[in-house]
All heavy atoms as TSV, in Angstrom:
chain	resi	resn	atom	element	x	y	z
A	1	MET	N	N	29.110	16.740	-13.055
A	1	MET	CA	C	27.853	17.382	-12.405
A	1	MET	C	C	28.278	17.739	-11.000
A	1	MET	O	O	28.148	16.886	-10.114
A	1	MET	CB	C	26.721	16.562	-12.501
A	1	MET	CG	C	26.164	16.394	-13.845
A	1	MET	SD	S	24.549	15.441	-13.911
A	1	MET	CE	C	24.540	14.693	-15.441
A	2	ASN	N	N	29.001	18.845	-10.642
A	2	ASN	CA	C	29.419	19.137	-9.468
A	2	ASN	C	C	28.249	19.254	-8.511
A	2	ASN	O	O	28.407	19.127	-7.226
A	2	ASN	CB	C	30.159	20.532	-9.509
A	2	ASN	CG	C	31.607	20.328	-10.142
A	2	ASN	OD1	O	32.190	19.222	-10.099
A	2	ASN	ND2	N	32.186	21.328	-10.667
A	3	PHE	N	N	27.083	19.744	-8.793
A	3	PHE	CA	C	26.030	19.895	-7.947
A	3	PHE	C	C	25.593	18.549	-7.282
A	3	PHE	O	O	24.834	18.447	-6.316
A	3	PHE	CB	C	24.820	20.524	-8.577
A	3	PHE	CG	C	24.083	19.749	-9.623
A	3	PHE	CD1	C	22.963	18.926	-9.392
A	3	PHE	CD2	C	24.560	19.857	-10.948
A	3	PHE	CE1	C	22.363	18.184	-10.376
A	3	PHE	CE2	C	23.817	19.065	-11.845
A	3	PHE	CZ	C	22.826	18.262	-11.608
A	4	LEU	N	N	26.165	17.426	-7.830
A	4	LEU	CA	C	25.757	16.161	-7.273
A	4	LEU	C	C	26.722	15.660	-6.180
A	4	LEU	O	O	26.578	14.551	-5.516
A	4	LEU	CB	C	25.579	15.024	-8.367
A	4	LEU	CG	C	24.574	15.348	-9.334
A	4	LEU	CD1	C	24.610	14.308	-10.415
A	4	LEU	CD2	C	23.231	15.329	-8.693
A	5	GLN	N	N	27.836	16.482	-5.870
A	5	GLN	CA	C	28.700	16.115	-4.923
A	5	GLN	C	C	28.042	15.947	-3.472
A	5	GLN	O	O	28.305	15.050	-2.766
A	5	GLN	CB	C	29.929	17.015	-4.910
A	5	GLN	CG	C	30.671	17.050	-6.191
A	5	GLN	CD	C	31.252	15.624	-6.536
A	5	GLN	OE1	O	31.739	14.878	-5.679
A	5	GLN	NE2	N	31.034	15.345	-7.846
A	6	GLN	N	N	27.307	16.879	-3.144
A	6	GLN	CA	C	26.532	16.917	-1.909
A	6	GLN	C	C	25.074	17.423	-2.170
A	6	GLN	O	O	24.704	18.454	-1.908
A	6	GLN	CB	C	27.221	17.830	-0.975
A	6	GLN	CG	C	28.579	17.552	-0.470
A	6	GLN	CD	C	29.163	18.428	0.632
A	6	GLN	OE1	O	28.627	19.500	0.741
A	6	GLN	NE2	N	30.100	18.006	1.228
A	7	PRO	N	N	24.247	16.543	-2.844
A	7	PRO	CA	C	22.960	16.881	-3.346
A	7	PRO	C	C	21.954	17.011	-2.134
A	7	PRO	O	O	22.148	16.360	-1.059
A	7	PRO	CB	C	22.562	15.580	-4.224
A	7	PRO	CG	C	23.295	14.478	-3.677
A	7	PRO	CD	C	24.647	15.109	-3.162
A	8	PRO	N	N	21.001	17.820	-2.266
A	8	PRO	CA	C	19.979	17.953	-1.346
A	8	PRO	C	C	19.134	16.630	-1.424
A	8	PRO	O	O	19.229	15.919	-2.337
A	8	PRO	CB	C	19.286	19.180	-1.672
A	8	PRO	CG	C	19.464	19.310	-3.127
A	8	PRO	CD	C	20.858	18.851	-3.386
A	9	ARG	N	N	18.197	16.489	-0.501
A	9	ARG	CA	C	17.320	15.341	-0.492
A	9	ARG	C	C	16.508	15.336	-1.798
A	9	ARG	O	O	16.160	14.209	-2.194
A	9	ARG	CB	C	16.373	15.387	0.853
A	9	ARG	CG	C	15.554	14.133	0.838
A	9	ARG	CD	C	14.765	14.062	2.273
A	9	ARG	NE	N	13.821	13.155	2.227
A	9	ARG	CZ	C	13.884	11.927	2.726
A	9	ARG	NH1	N	15.035	11.573	3.267
A	9	ARG	NH2	N	12.909	11.190	2.763
A	10	PHE	N	N	15.990	16.488	-2.235
A	10	PHE	CA	C	15.116	16.587	-3.393
A	10	PHE	C	C	15.862	17.433	-4.485
A	10	PHE	O	O	16.306	18.533	-4.126
A	10	PHE	CB	C	13.802	17.180	-3.063
A	10	PHE	CG	C	13.011	16.389	-2.031
A	10	PHE	CD1	C	12.994	16.762	-0.766
A	10	PHE	CD2	C	12.370	15.105	-2.419
A	10	PHE	CE1	C	12.237	15.929	0.346
A	10	PHE	CE2	C	11.638	14.418	-1.433
A	10	PHE	CZ	C	11.672	14.851	-0.138
A	11	LEU	N	N	15.816	17.047	-5.718
A	11	LEU	CA	C	16.301	17.841	-6.856
A	11	LEU	C	C	15.113	17.919	-7.752
A	11	LEU	O	O	14.335	16.986	-8.093
A	11	LEU	CB	C	17.403	17.085	-7.583
A	11	LEU	CG	C	18.701	17.002	-6.755
A	11	LEU	CD1	C	19.636	16.033	-7.593
A	11	LEU	CD2	C	19.369	18.287	-6.640
A	12	PHE	N	N	15.139	19.207	-8.295
A	12	PHE	CA	C	13.924	19.402	-9.206
A	12	PHE	C	C	14.646	19.980	-10.433
A	12	PHE	O	O	15.427	20.894	-10.517
A	12	PHE	CB	C	12.904	20.389	-8.711
A	12	PHE	CG	C	12.072	19.984	-7.553
A	12	PHE	CD1	C	12.492	20.184	-6.189
A	12	PHE	CD2	C	10.940	19.354	-7.700
A	12	PHE	CE1	C	11.808	19.737	-5.149
A	12	PHE	CE2	C	10.150	18.823	-6.713
A	12	PHE	CZ	C	10.689	18.970	-5.339
A	13	PHE	N	N	14.128	19.445	-11.701
A	13	PHE	CA	C	14.674	19.992	-12.980
A	13	PHE	C	C	13.475	20.624	-13.680
A	13	PHE	O	O	12.453	19.824	-14.043
A	13	PHE	CB	C	15.182	18.951	-13.777
A	13	PHE	CG	C	16.479	18.214	-13.150
A	13	PHE	CD1	C	16.339	17.210	-12.269
A	13	PHE	CD2	C	17.753	18.844	-13.331
A	13	PHE	CE1	C	17.458	16.655	-11.639
A	13	PHE	CE2	C	18.806	18.332	-12.680
A	13	PHE	CZ	C	18.686	17.150	-11.790
A	14	THR	N	N	13.433	21.848	-13.928
A	14	THR	CA	C	12.364	22.630	-14.637
A	14	THR	C	C	12.844	23.461	-15.739
A	14	THR	O	O	14.017	23.697	-15.851
A	14	THR	CB	C	11.725	23.490	-13.571
A	14	THR	OG1	O	12.573	24.625	-13.147
A	14	THR	CG2	C	11.243	22.808	-12.307
A	15	GLY	N	N	11.894	23.785	-16.532
A	15	GLY	CA	C	12.196	24.657	-17.671
A	15	GLY	C	C	11.266	24.506	-18.822
A	15	GLY	O	O	10.341	23.720	-18.713
A	16	LYS	N	N	11.503	25.229	-19.822
A	16	LYS	CA	C	10.585	25.147	-20.979
A	16	LYS	C	C	10.842	23.801	-21.613
A	16	LYS	O	O	11.738	22.993	-21.429
A	16	LYS	CB	C	10.982	26.220	-22.078
A	16	LYS	CG	C	10.775	27.644	-21.595
A	16	LYS	CD	C	11.148	28.697	-22.534
A	16	LYS	CE	C	10.229	28.607	-23.792
A	16	LYS	NZ	N	10.605	29.773	-24.578
A	17	GLY	N	N	9.850	23.527	-22.524
A	17	GLY	CA	C	9.914	22.271	-23.178
A	17	GLY	C	C	11.117	22.097	-24.242
A	17	GLY	O	O	11.454	23.056	-24.865
A	18	GLY	N	N	11.688	20.888	-24.285
A	18	GLY	CA	C	12.829	20.794	-25.189
A	18	GLY	C	C	14.175	21.180	-24.798
A	18	GLY	O	O	15.013	21.300	-25.524
A	19	VAL	N	N	14.392	21.611	-23.450
A	19	VAL	CA	C	15.646	22.021	-23.065
A	19	VAL	C	C	16.521	20.939	-22.401
A	19	VAL	O	O	17.637	21.231	-22.090
A	19	VAL	CB	C	15.387	23.248	-22.043
A	19	VAL	CG1	C	14.802	24.334	-22.708
A	19	VAL	CG2	C	14.712	22.785	-20.793
A	20	GLY	N	N	16.010	19.747	-22.234
A	20	GLY	CA	C	16.766	18.651	-21.744
A	20	GLY	C	C	16.559	18.195	-20.422
A	20	GLY	O	O	17.408	17.604	-19.741
A	21	LYS	N	N	15.423	18.620	-19.726
A	21	LYS	CA	C	15.099	18.256	-18.426
A	21	LYS	C	C	15.245	16.702	-18.046
A	21	LYS	O	O	15.760	16.266	-17.140
A	21	LYS	CB	C	13.678	18.696	-17.961
A	21	LYS	CG	C	13.583	20.281	-18.033
A	21	LYS	CD	C	12.075	20.731	-17.736
A	21	LYS	CE	C	11.124	20.160	-18.680
A	21	LYS	NZ	N	11.098	20.722	-19.899
A	22	THR	N	N	14.452	16.107	-19.037
A	22	THR	CA	C	14.551	14.442	-18.895
A	22	THR	C	C	15.854	13.939	-19.011
A	22	THR	O	O	16.285	13.135	-18.092
A	22	THR	CB	C	13.560	13.929	-19.816
A	22	THR	OG1	O	12.245	14.360	-19.646
A	22	THR	CG2	C	13.566	12.421	-19.760
A	23	SER	N	N	16.684	14.372	-19.949
A	23	SER	CA	C	18.063	13.870	-20.078
A	23	SER	C	C	18.838	14.177	-18.836
A	23	SER	O	O	19.651	13.292	-18.394
A	23	SER	CB	C	18.641	14.527	-21.249
A	23	SER	OG	O	17.932	14.187	-22.468
A	24	ILE	N	N	18.857	15.483	-18.278
A	24	ILE	CA	C	19.590	15.807	-17.111
A	24	ILE	C	C	19.159	15.008	-15.901
A	24	ILE	O	O	19.987	14.606	-15.070
A	24	ILE	CB	C	19.644	17.289	-16.913
A	24	ILE	CG1	C	20.387	17.939	-17.972
A	24	ILE	CG2	C	20.206	17.676	-15.645
A	24	ILE	CD1	C	21.757	17.739	-18.196
A	25	ALA	N	N	17.770	15.005	-15.819
A	25	ALA	CA	C	17.232	14.253	-14.538
A	25	ALA	C	C	17.750	12.890	-14.621
A	25	ALA	O	O	18.073	12.220	-13.534
A	25	ALA	CB	C	15.774	14.391	-14.587
A	26	CYS	N	N	17.615	12.158	-15.675
A	26	CYS	CA	C	18.010	10.705	-15.858
A	26	CYS	C	C	19.383	10.564	-15.571
A	26	CYS	O	O	19.867	9.629	-14.932
A	26	CYS	CB	C	17.566	10.134	-17.194
A	26	CYS	SG	S	15.785	9.885	-17.311
A	27	ALA	N	N	20.241	11.418	-16.117
A	27	ALA	CA	C	21.716	11.280	-15.925
A	27	ALA	C	C	22.101	11.511	-14.575
A	27	ALA	O	O	22.920	10.795	-13.943
A	27	ALA	CB	C	22.465	12.308	-16.878
A	28	ALA	N	N	21.536	12.537	-13.902
A	28	ALA	CA	C	21.705	12.773	-12.399
A	28	ALA	C	C	21.237	11.609	-11.553
A	28	ALA	O	O	21.933	11.242	-10.694
A	28	ALA	CB	C	21.013	14.067	-12.038
A	29	ALA	N	N	20.133	11.061	-11.877
A	29	ALA	CA	C	19.532	9.885	-11.206
A	29	ALA	C	C	20.568	8.758	-11.377
A	29	ALA	O	O	20.787	7.979	-10.292
A	29	ALA	CB	C	18.209	9.464	-11.642
A	30	VAL	N	N	21.051	8.473	-12.410
A	30	VAL	CA	C	21.965	7.302	-12.699
A	30	VAL	C	C	23.207	7.547	-11.798
A	30	VAL	O	O	23.789	6.639	-11.245
A	30	VAL	CB	C	22.312	7.125	-14.170
A	30	VAL	CG1	C	23.454	6.174	-14.434
A	30	VAL	CG2	C	21.057	6.454	-14.887
A	31	GLN	N	N	23.824	8.784	-11.938
A	31	GLN	CA	C	24.972	9.077	-11.259
A	31	GLN	C	C	24.860	8.821	-9.852
A	31	GLN	O	O	25.750	8.286	-9.122
A	31	GLN	CB	C	25.517	10.412	-11.502
A	31	GLN	CG	C	26.899	10.708	-10.963
A	31	GLN	CD	C	27.477	11.977	-11.558
A	31	GLN	OE1	O	27.167	12.588	-12.540
A	31	GLN	NE2	N	28.509	12.531	-10.621
A	32	LEU	N	N	23.813	9.388	-9.187
A	32	LEU	CA	C	23.605	9.313	-7.760
A	32	LEU	C	C	23.287	7.701	-7.370
A	32	LEU	O	O	23.846	7.387	-6.471
A	32	LEU	CB	C	22.314	10.064	-7.330
A	32	LEU	CG	C	22.622	11.557	-7.404
A	32	LEU	CD1	C	21.182	12.292	-7.207
A	32	LEU	CD2	C	23.479	12.057	-6.330
A	33	ALA	N	N	22.662	7.015	-8.206
A	33	ALA	CA	C	22.415	5.530	-7.964
A	33	ALA	C	C	23.790	4.834	-7.959
A	33	ALA	O	O	24.023	3.950	-7.194
A	33	ALA	CB	C	21.471	4.919	-8.900
A	34	ASP	N	N	24.610	5.170	-8.946
A	34	ASP	CA	C	25.877	4.531	-9.040
A	34	ASP	C	C	26.757	4.845	-7.893
A	34	ASP	O	O	27.673	4.035	-7.615
A	34	ASP	CB	C	26.582	4.812	-10.387
A	34	ASP	CG	C	26.046	4.233	-11.551
A	34	ASP	OD1	O	25.166	3.333	-11.441
A	34	ASP	OD2	O	26.384	4.727	-12.818
A	35	ALA	N	N	26.502	6.027	-7.185
A	35	ALA	CA	C	27.252	6.419	-6.107
A	35	ALA	C	C	26.766	5.764	-4.855
A	35	ALA	O	O	27.196	6.048	-3.685
A	35	ALA	CB	C	27.306	8.029	-5.935
A	36	GLY	N	N	25.747	4.950	-4.984
A	36	GLY	CA	C	25.232	4.136	-3.826
A	36	GLY	C	C	23.979	4.876	-3.119
A	36	GLY	O	O	23.569	4.302	-2.156
A	37	LYS	N	N	23.479	5.948	-3.653
A	37	LYS	CA	C	22.322	6.532	-3.038
A	37	LYS	C	C	21.073	5.792	-3.635
A	37	LYS	O	O	21.100	5.263	-4.817
A	37	LYS	CB	C	22.144	7.972	-3.563
A	37	LYS	CG	C	23.278	8.825	-3.289
A	37	LYS	CD	C	23.242	9.387	-1.915
A	37	LYS	CE	C	24.490	10.410	-1.641
A	37	LYS	NZ	N	24.735	10.649	-0.323
A	38	LYS	N	N	20.001	5.528	-2.834
A	38	LYS	CA	C	18.842	5.106	-3.274
A	38	LYS	C	C	17.976	6.147	-3.876
A	38	LYS	O	O	17.767	7.273	-3.155
A	38	LYS	CB	C	18.020	4.496	-2.029
A	38	LYS	CG	C	16.801	3.688	-2.417
A	38	LYS	CD	C	16.249	2.846	-1.333
A	38	LYS	CE	C	15.065	2.164	-1.874
A	38	LYS	NZ	N	14.619	1.116	-1.009
A	39	VAL	N	N	17.625	6.020	-5.031
A	39	VAL	CA	C	17.069	7.146	-5.990
A	39	VAL	C	C	15.674	6.795	-6.481
A	39	VAL	O	O	15.520	5.699	-6.916
A	39	VAL	CB	C	17.946	7.576	-7.086
A	39	VAL	CG1	C	17.382	8.611	-7.972
A	39	VAL	CG2	C	19.395	7.889	-6.615
A	40	LEU	N	N	14.654	7.681	-6.389
A	40	LEU	CA	C	13.418	7.552	-6.970
A	40	LEU	C	C	13.242	8.753	-7.881
A	40	LEU	O	O	13.344	9.886	-7.542
A	40	LEU	CB	C	12.273	7.623	-5.916
A	40	LEU	CG	C	10.882	7.669	-6.514
A	40	LEU	CD1	C	10.560	6.398	-7.260
A	40	LEU	CD2	C	9.866	7.784	-5.361
A	41	LEU	N	N	13.196	8.388	-9.217
A	41	LEU	CA	C	13.120	9.500	-10.226
A	41	LEU	C	C	11.642	9.583	-10.607
A	41	LEU	O	O	11.066	8.695	-10.964
A	41	LEU	CB	C	13.971	9.113	-11.562
A	41	LEU	CG	C	13.764	9.804	-12.834
A	41	LEU	CD1	C	14.346	11.309	-12.510
A	41	LEU	CD2	C	14.625	9.215	-13.811
A	42	VAL	N	N	11.048	10.772	-10.348
A	42	VAL	CA	C	9.570	11.040	-10.573
A	42	VAL	C	C	9.467	12.035	-11.759
A	42	VAL	O	O	9.999	13.101	-11.641
A	42	VAL	CB	C	8.940	11.443	-9.238
A	42	VAL	CG1	C	7.397	11.641	-9.582
A	42	VAL	CG2	C	9.124	10.460	-8.113
A	43	SER	N	N	8.721	11.687	-12.761
A	43	SER	CA	C	8.406	12.575	-13.794
A	43	SER	C	C	6.972	12.995	-13.655
A	43	SER	O	O	6.084	12.177	-13.473
A	43	SER	CB	C	8.626	12.022	-15.228
A	43	SER	OG	O	8.185	12.903	-16.133
A	44	THR	N	N	6.626	14.300	-13.671
A	44	THR	CA	C	5.378	14.882	-13.720
A	44	THR	C	C	4.933	15.270	-15.118
A	44	THR	O	O	3.858	15.941	-15.238
A	44	THR	CB	C	5.106	15.984	-12.675
A	44	THR	OG1	O	6.016	17.010	-13.051
A	44	THR	CG2	C	5.546	15.461	-11.267
A	45	ASP	N	N	5.658	15.068	-16.154
A	45	ASP	CA	C	5.413	15.499	-17.488
A	45	ASP	C	C	4.261	14.608	-18.094
A	45	ASP	O	O	4.396	13.428	-18.000
A	45	ASP	CB	C	6.705	15.389	-18.341
A	45	ASP	CG	C	6.572	16.021	-19.738
A	45	ASP	OD1	O	5.478	16.130	-20.171
A	45	ASP	OD2	O	7.581	16.314	-20.312
A	46	ALA	N	N	3.217	15.217	-18.568
A	46	ALA	CA	C	2.156	14.440	-19.230
A	46	ALA	C	C	2.656	13.585	-20.386
A	46	ALA	O	O	2.086	12.556	-20.701
A	46	ALA	CB	C	1.037	15.374	-19.697
A	47	ALA	N	N	3.792	13.997	-21.036
A	47	ALA	CA	C	4.306	13.346	-22.194
A	47	ALA	C	C	5.686	12.690	-21.752
A	47	ALA	O	O	6.726	12.914	-22.453
A	47	ALA	CB	C	4.479	14.232	-23.357
A	48	SER	N	N	5.792	12.136	-20.563
A	48	SER	CA	C	7.058	11.699	-19.994
A	48	SER	C	C	7.814	10.614	-20.898
A	48	SER	O	O	7.105	9.736	-21.478
A	48	SER	CB	C	6.835	11.122	-18.597
A	48	SER	OG	O	8.108	10.630	-17.992
A	49	ASP	N	N	9.093	10.902	-20.984
A	49	ASP	CA	C	9.915	9.837	-21.741
A	49	ASP	C	C	10.816	9.092	-20.854
A	49	ASP	O	O	11.693	8.314	-21.385
A	49	ASP	CB	C	10.677	10.551	-22.870
A	49	ASP	CG	C	9.814	11.120	-23.972
A	49	ASP	OD1	O	8.836	10.562	-24.204
A	49	ASP	OD2	O	10.070	12.229	-24.535
A	50	VAL	N	N	10.665	9.127	-19.574
A	50	VAL	CA	C	11.582	8.466	-18.705
A	50	VAL	C	C	11.585	7.038	-18.990
A	50	VAL	O	O	12.782	6.345	-19.062
A	50	VAL	CB	C	11.262	8.773	-17.272
A	50	VAL	CG1	C	12.012	7.887	-16.324
A	50	VAL	CG2	C	11.530	10.224	-16.975
A	51	GLY	N	N	10.426	6.412	-19.177
A	51	GLY	CA	C	10.408	4.956	-19.439
A	51	GLY	C	C	11.150	4.656	-20.770
A	51	GLY	O	O	11.841	3.664	-20.925
A	52	GLN	N	N	11.084	5.511	-21.694
A	52	GLN	CA	C	11.593	5.272	-22.981
A	52	GLN	C	C	13.289	5.445	-22.900
A	52	GLN	O	O	13.910	4.679	-23.486
A	52	GLN	CB	C	11.147	6.435	-23.922
A	52	GLN	CG	C	11.301	5.991	-25.375
A	52	GLN	CD	C	10.634	7.135	-26.310
A	52	GLN	OE1	O	10.316	8.200	-25.861
A	52	GLN	NE2	N	10.281	6.716	-27.503
A	53	VAL	N	N	13.667	6.198	-21.974
A	53	VAL	CA	C	15.136	6.500	-21.775
A	53	VAL	C	C	15.647	5.181	-21.282
A	53	VAL	O	O	16.877	4.709	-21.774
A	53	VAL	CB	C	15.387	7.631	-20.801
A	53	VAL	CG1	C	16.834	7.585	-20.321
A	53	VAL	CG2	C	15.141	8.944	-21.366
A	54	PHE	N	N	14.985	4.482	-20.418
A	54	PHE	CA	C	15.530	3.299	-19.802
A	54	PHE	C	C	14.957	1.980	-20.356
A	54	PHE	O	O	15.326	0.824	-20.017
A	54	PHE	CB	C	15.192	3.183	-18.249
A	54	PHE	CG	C	15.899	4.310	-17.498
A	54	PHE	CD1	C	15.242	5.348	-16.994
A	54	PHE	CD2	C	17.269	4.241	-17.341
A	54	PHE	CE1	C	15.875	6.386	-16.298
A	54	PHE	CE2	C	17.931	5.233	-16.535
A	54	PHE	CZ	C	17.239	6.319	-16.149
A	55	GLY	N	N	14.007	2.217	-21.387
A	55	GLY	CA	C	13.693	1.022	-22.187
A	55	GLY	C	C	12.733	0.102	-21.417
A	55	GLY	O	O	12.650	-1.129	-21.669
A	56	ILE	N	N	11.968	0.740	-20.564
A	56	ILE	CA	C	10.902	-0.036	-19.725
A	56	ILE	C	C	9.561	0.627	-19.584
A	56	ILE	O	O	9.572	1.932	-19.834
A	56	ILE	CB	C	11.507	-0.358	-18.283
A	56	ILE	CG1	C	11.893	0.973	-17.567
A	56	ILE	CG2	C	12.699	-1.208	-18.241
A	56	ILE	CD1	C	12.106	0.824	-15.995
A	57	ASP	N	N	8.537	0.084	-19.173
A	57	ASP	CA	C	7.253	0.596	-18.984
A	57	ASP	C	C	7.276	1.078	-17.599
A	57	ASP	O	O	7.576	0.230	-16.673
A	57	ASP	CB	C	6.141	-0.348	-19.281
A	57	ASP	CG	C	5.943	-0.604	-20.707
A	57	ASP	OD1	O	6.145	0.325	-21.511
A	57	ASP	OD2	O	5.583	-1.744	-21.119
A	58	ILE	N	N	6.860	2.260	-17.366
A	58	ILE	CA	C	6.945	2.787	-16.008
A	58	ILE	C	C	5.484	3.098	-15.518
A	58	ILE	O	O	4.909	2.363	-14.772
A	58	ILE	CB	C	7.844	4.132	-15.793
A	58	ILE	CG1	C	9.229	3.563	-16.042
A	58	ILE	CG2	C	7.569	4.616	-14.371
A	58	ILE	CD1	C	10.220	4.749	-16.011
A	59	GLY	N	N	4.866	4.184	-16.071
A	59	GLY	CA	C	3.467	4.543	-15.644
A	59	GLY	C	C	3.462	5.054	-14.154
A	59	GLY	O	O	4.398	5.446	-13.494
A	60	ASN	N	N	2.272	5.113	-13.580
A	60	ASN	CA	C	1.931	5.676	-12.279
A	60	ASN	C	C	2.065	4.720	-11.052
A	60	ASN	O	O	1.237	4.472	-10.388
A	60	ASN	CB	C	0.463	6.172	-12.352
A	60	ASN	CG	C	0.180	7.115	-11.171
A	60	ASN	OD1	O	1.071	7.541	-10.581
A	60	ASN	ND2	N	-1.090	7.266	-10.910
A	61	ARG	N	N	3.364	4.093	-11.099
A	61	ARG	CA	C	3.730	3.245	-10.034
A	61	ARG	C	C	5.249	3.249	-9.920
A	61	ARG	O	O	5.936	3.510	-10.925
A	61	ARG	CB	C	3.276	1.679	-10.226
A	61	ARG	CG	C	3.801	1.125	-11.403
A	61	ARG	CD	C	3.077	-0.087	-11.859
A	61	ARG	NE	N	3.672	-0.898	-12.904
A	61	ARG	CZ	C	4.074	-0.387	-14.245
A	61	ARG	NH1	N	3.691	0.795	-14.542
A	61	ARG	NH2	N	4.622	-1.147	-15.031
A	62	VAL	N	N	5.736	2.876	-8.762
A	62	VAL	CA	C	7.192	2.852	-8.573
A	62	VAL	C	C	7.730	1.515	-9.285
A	62	VAL	O	O	7.245	0.347	-8.886
A	62	VAL	CB	C	7.627	2.845	-7.018
A	62	VAL	CG1	C	9.098	2.702	-7.065
A	62	VAL	CG2	C	7.221	4.231	-6.480
A	63	VAL	N	N	8.692	1.685	-10.203
A	63	VAL	CA	C	9.235	0.494	-10.792
A	63	VAL	C	C	10.757	0.654	-10.692
A	63	VAL	O	O	11.340	1.667	-11.011
A	63	VAL	CB	C	8.854	0.722	-12.367
A	63	VAL	CG1	C	9.556	-0.503	-13.179
A	63	VAL	CG2	C	7.447	0.598	-12.607
A	64	ALA	N	N	11.346	-0.523	-10.349
A	64	ALA	CA	C	12.772	-0.695	-10.366
A	64	ALA	C	C	13.414	-0.566	-11.722
A	64	ALA	O	O	12.866	-1.134	-12.747
A	64	ALA	CB	C	13.202	-1.946	-9.679
A	65	VAL	N	N	14.452	0.142	-11.863
A	65	VAL	CA	C	15.106	0.183	-13.153
A	65	VAL	C	C	16.076	-0.964	-13.219
A	65	VAL	O	O	17.191	-0.809	-12.599
A	65	VAL	CB	C	15.652	1.580	-13.467
A	65	VAL	CG1	C	16.493	1.637	-14.769
A	65	VAL	CG2	C	14.638	2.774	-13.452
A	66	PRO	N	N	15.878	-2.057	-13.911
A	66	PRO	CA	C	16.767	-3.250	-13.885
A	66	PRO	C	C	18.222	-2.828	-14.105
A	66	PRO	O	O	19.230	-3.441	-13.623
A	66	PRO	CB	C	16.176	-4.129	-14.829
A	66	PRO	CG	C	14.825	-3.765	-15.076
A	66	PRO	CD	C	14.821	-2.253	-14.871
A	67	ALA	N	N	18.486	-1.998	-15.207
A	67	ALA	CA	C	19.880	-1.761	-15.524
A	67	ALA	C	C	20.660	-0.911	-14.605
A	67	ALA	O	O	21.838	-0.786	-14.756
A	67	ALA	CB	C	19.834	-1.029	-16.947
A	68	VAL	N	N	19.945	-0.365	-13.643
A	68	VAL	CA	C	20.600	0.608	-12.686
A	68	VAL	C	C	20.263	0.300	-11.219
A	68	VAL	O	O	19.171	0.625	-10.853
A	68	VAL	CB	C	20.387	2.152	-12.924
A	68	VAL	CG1	C	21.163	3.030	-12.105
A	68	VAL	CG2	C	20.494	2.453	-14.405
A	69	PRO	N	N	21.173	-0.472	-10.497
A	69	PRO	CA	C	20.765	-0.771	-9.079
A	69	PRO	C	C	20.596	0.567	-8.358
A	69	PRO	O	O	21.305	1.504	-8.660
A	69	PRO	CB	C	22.045	-1.612	-8.683
A	69	PRO	CG	C	22.733	-2.188	-9.933
A	69	PRO	CD	C	22.404	-1.152	-10.938
A	70	ASN	N	N	19.682	0.546	-7.370
A	70	ASN	CA	C	19.465	1.653	-6.504
A	70	ASN	C	C	18.661	2.692	-7.201
A	70	ASN	O	O	18.192	3.674	-6.565
A	70	ASN	CB	C	20.700	2.319	-6.009
A	70	ASN	CG	C	21.573	1.503	-5.141
A	70	ASN	OD1	O	20.971	0.766	-4.267
A	70	ASN	ND2	N	22.817	1.587	-5.315
A	71	LEU	N	N	18.163	2.496	-8.368
A	71	LEU	CA	C	17.208	3.440	-9.123
A	71	LEU	C	C	15.896	2.801	-9.364
A	71	LEU	O	O	15.754	1.782	-9.968
A	71	LEU	CB	C	17.921	3.911	-10.409
A	71	LEU	CG	C	17.076	4.822	-11.284
A	71	LEU	CD1	C	16.739	6.132	-10.495
A	71	LEU	CD2	C	17.869	5.141	-12.654
A	72	SER	N	N	14.830	3.667	-8.996
A	72	SER	CA	C	13.377	3.326	-9.289
A	72	SER	C	C	12.936	4.571	-9.930
A	72	SER	O	O	13.406	5.673	-9.706
A	72	SER	CB	C	12.671	2.974	-8.019
A	72	SER	OG	O	13.149	1.846	-7.391
A	73	ALA	N	N	11.825	4.381	-10.500
A	73	ALA	CA	C	11.205	5.606	-11.255
A	73	ALA	C	C	9.694	5.459	-11.343
A	73	ALA	O	O	9.132	4.312	-11.170
A	73	ALA	CB	C	11.703	5.656	-12.716
A	74	MET	N	N	8.947	6.544	-11.499
A	74	MET	CA	C	7.521	6.563	-11.712
A	74	MET	C	C	7.091	7.843	-12.497
A	74	MET	O	O	7.792	8.916	-12.589
A	74	MET	CB	C	6.701	6.499	-10.477
A	74	MET	CG	C	6.879	7.769	-9.563
A	74	MET	SD	S	5.809	7.554	-8.013
A	74	MET	CE	C	4.321	7.189	-8.516
A	75	GLU	N	N	6.156	7.745	-13.217
A	75	GLU	CA	C	5.523	8.830	-13.995
A	75	GLU	C	C	4.072	9.138	-13.437
A	75	GLU	O	O	3.241	8.266	-13.549
A	75	GLU	CB	C	5.505	8.486	-15.522
A	75	GLU	CG	C	6.921	8.133	-16.059
A	75	GLU	CD	C	6.858	7.514	-17.425
A	75	GLU	OE1	O	5.814	6.707	-17.637
A	75	GLU	OE2	O	7.696	7.666	-18.137
A	76	ILE	N	N	3.942	10.345	-12.991
A	76	ILE	CA	C	2.507	10.653	-12.494
A	76	ILE	C	C	1.994	11.824	-13.258
A	76	ILE	O	O	2.782	12.630	-13.831
A	76	ILE	CB	C	2.655	11.099	-11.044
A	76	ILE	CG1	C	3.635	12.152	-10.599
A	76	ILE	CG2	C	3.051	9.784	-10.195
A	76	ILE	CD1	C	3.608	12.640	-9.164
């Protein structure tokens, strides 16, 4: 993911349903967190699967992702 070499402060992943927004957003968040960046992954999808991707309950609060240091997530 070359666009993550010098990422802007905010990244947005948009598009039609079923195109892989959640997958790309989660992969980008993990890569940035692994690179030492402090990352907050926020989903605004009413049917968000971010918690399912990481195997944790997230909801409308900031939750640390235990498997990925430097990564937190929330679903609003």
